[in-house]
Structure formats: C-alpha cells, structure tokens
C-alpha positions as CSV (number, residue, x, y, z in Angstrom):
1,M,-54.5,-94.6,8.7
2,P,-54.1,-90.9,8.1
3,N,-52.0,-89.0,10.7
4,I,-53.1,-85.7,12.3
5,F,-51.4,-83.5,9.7
6,S,-53.1,-85.4,6.8
7,K,-56.4,-84.8,8.6
8,I,-55.6,-81.1,8.9
9,I,-54.6,-80.9,5.3
10,A,-57.9,-82.6,4.3
11,K,-59.7,-80.0,6.5
12,E,-61.1,-82.8,8.6
13,I,-59.5,-81.1,11.7
14,P,-59.6,-77.3,12.0
15,A,-56.4,-75.3,11.9
16,H,-55.3,-71.7,11.4
17,F,-53.8,-71.8,8.0
18,V,-51.4,-69.1,6.9
19,Y,-50.2,-70.5,3.6
20,E,-51.2,-73.1,1.0
21,D,-50.1,-74.1,-2.5
22,D,-50.2,-77.3,-4.5
23,Y,-47.4,-79.0,-2.5
24,V,-47.3,-77.6,1.0
25,V,-49.5,-76.0,3.7
26,A,-48.5,-73.9,6.7
27,F,-50.6,-73.4,9.8
28,L,-50.1,-72.2,13.4
29,D,-48.8,-74.9,15.7
30,I,-51.5,-75.6,18.3
31,S,-48.8,-75.3,21.1
32,Q,-47.8,-71.8,20.1
33,A,-44.4,-72.3,21.9
34,T,-44.0,-68.6,21.0
35,K,-46.3,-66.1,19.3
36,G,-46.4,-67.1,15.6
37,H,-45.0,-70.6,15.9
38,T,-45.8,-72.1,12.5
39,L,-45.6,-75.5,10.9
40,V,-44.8,-76.0,7.2
41,V,-46.0,-79.5,6.0
42,P,-45.9,-81.2,2.6
43,K,-49.4,-82.2,1.5
44,Q,-48.1,-85.7,0.6
45,E,-47.2,-87.9,3.5
46,Y,-43.5,-88.5,4.0
47,T,-42.4,-89.9,7.3
48,D,-39.2,-87.8,7.6
49,I,-36.6,-85.9,5.6
50,F,-35.1,-89.1,4.4
51,E,-38.2,-89.8,2.3
52,V,-38.8,-86.3,0.9
53,P,-37.8,-85.8,-2.7
54,E,-35.1,-83.1,-3.2
55,E,-37.4,-81.0,-5.5
56,L,-40.0,-80.8,-2.8
57,S,-37.4,-80.0,-0.1
58,A,-36.3,-77.0,-2.2
59,H,-39.8,-75.8,-2.6
60,L,-40.6,-76.4,1.1
61,F,-37.6,-74.4,2.2
62,K,-38.5,-71.6,-0.2
63,V,-41.9,-71.4,1.6
64,V,-40.2,-71.5,5.0
65,T,-38.1,-68.5,3.9
66,L,-41.2,-66.6,2.7
67,L,-43.1,-67.3,5.9
68,S,-40.1,-66.5,8.1
69,K,-39.9,-63.0,6.5
70,A,-43.7,-62.6,7.0
71,I,-43.5,-63.6,10.7
72,K,-40.6,-61.2,11.2
73,K,-42.7,-58.4,9.6
74,A,-45.9,-59.4,11.6
75,F,-44.3,-59.9,15.0
76,N,-40.8,-58.4,15.0
77,P,-39.1,-61.3,16.8
78,Q,-35.5,-60.9,18.0
79,G,-34.6,-64.2,16.3
80,L,-36.1,-67.3,14.8
81,N,-35.5,-71.1,14.9
82,I,-36.2,-73.4,12.0
83,L,-36.5,-76.9,13.5
84,G,-37.1,-80.3,12.0
85,N,-37.2,-83.4,14.1
86,N,-36.6,-86.6,12.1
87,G,-37.0,-89.9,13.9
88,E,-38.1,-90.7,17.4
89,A,-34.5,-90.3,18.7
90,A,-34.6,-86.7,17.4
91,G,-37.9,-85.9,19.2
92,Q,-40.3,-86.5,16.2
93,T,-43.8,-87.2,17.5
94,V,-45.9,-86.8,14.3
95,F,-44.4,-89.0,11.6
96,H,-45.4,-86.7,8.7
97,F,-42.4,-84.6,7.8
98,H,-42.7,-80.9,8.8
99,L,-40.6,-78.0,9.8
100,H,-41.3,-75.6,12.7
101,I,-40.7,-71.9,12.4
102,I,-40.3,-70.7,15.9
103,P,-40.1,-66.9,16.4
104,R,-37.8,-66.0,19.4
105,Y,-38.6,-63.0,21.6
106,E,-36.3,-63.8,24.5
107,K,-33.4,-66.2,24.6
108,S,-34.7,-67.9,27.7
109,E,-38.2,-68.8,26.1
110,I,-37.0,-72.1,24.7
111,T,-33.7,-73.9,25.3
112,F,-31.9,-76.1,22.9
113,S,-28.9,-77.9,24.2
114,L,-26.2,-79.5,22.0
115,K,-23.2,-81.3,23.4
116,N,-20.0,-79.6,22.4
117,N,-17.4,-82.2,21.5
118,M,-14.9,-79.8,20.0
119,G,-12.1,-80.3,22.4
120,S,-12.4,-84.1,22.4
121,L,-12.0,-84.7,18.6
122,S,-8.8,-85.0,16.6
123,T,-8.2,-83.6,13.2
124,E,-8.4,-87.2,12.0
125,D,-11.8,-87.6,13.5
126,Y,-13.1,-84.6,11.5
127,R,-11.4,-85.9,8.3
128,E,-12.9,-89.3,8.7
129,R,-16.4,-88.0,9.3
130,A,-16.2,-85.6,6.4
131,K,-14.9,-88.5,4.2
132,L,-17.8,-90.7,5.1
133,I,-20.4,-88.1,4.3
134,K,-18.8,-87.2,1.0
135,A,-18.6,-90.9,0.1
136,A,-22.4,-91.2,0.9
137,L,-23.2,-88.5,-1.6
C-alpha cells in the first residue's frame, strides 16, 4: 500500500512542490514548523537511509544543498537544521526516507536535545567505537 509521500509524488494528494527532477521531489512540510520547512523525498520508496543507494544519497544531498541556499535567499533565516529520522526509535513516522530542511529564525522555536556523554567515556571507549565503525565499512 502506497504511503502518504508516494501519494503526494503521484499527485494523488495535493502538496506545494518547490523542486522536482527524475529522482527526488521537494515540497513544503504541511506542519511548517518554521516558515519554509521543506521535505526532500526520493521518488522511489525506501524505508530509511539504510536502504537508499549511495548514488541517490549523493544526489539527494546535492538537492538539499541547492534548496537550503534558496530558502536562505527567500527567507533569510538565522540558521537551518537538516534532519532525517530513521526508524521508529529516532522519531520516524512516515516510513519513506526523507530529509527535513528546517529554517531557524530564533533558537527557541524548536529544541533538539542530545545527551552529552563526553565526561563519562574513556579514550578506550572512543577507540573501540571508532574501530567498530571502521570495521563495518
């Protein structure tokens, strides 16, 4: 069964498109968490980043960069977040990979909180984590 983004891509559900090419589309997020909040979505369904081919990831991020610059020019935000939620534990609610471009006008508009474990990790902890990631490449 097609998800909501597939229906938007197929023009079965209306959206405010700002970009489209053969591989990706971009449209305004209906929530408009901030003015200009935009989603960049591959046309082909991939559940999350773990399924997206690297060539498509590269193209998608090129489009994110292009649109980020356009949003900066259009709205002059003070900053910008690029956000991707992958998996339910990360807050993903639509299981069709996408990236959010969220212009920031005030620091207090949206809050992201990451736990800082810096003081509780040893040099060996960092070494082991880096080693595991390198081995997985």
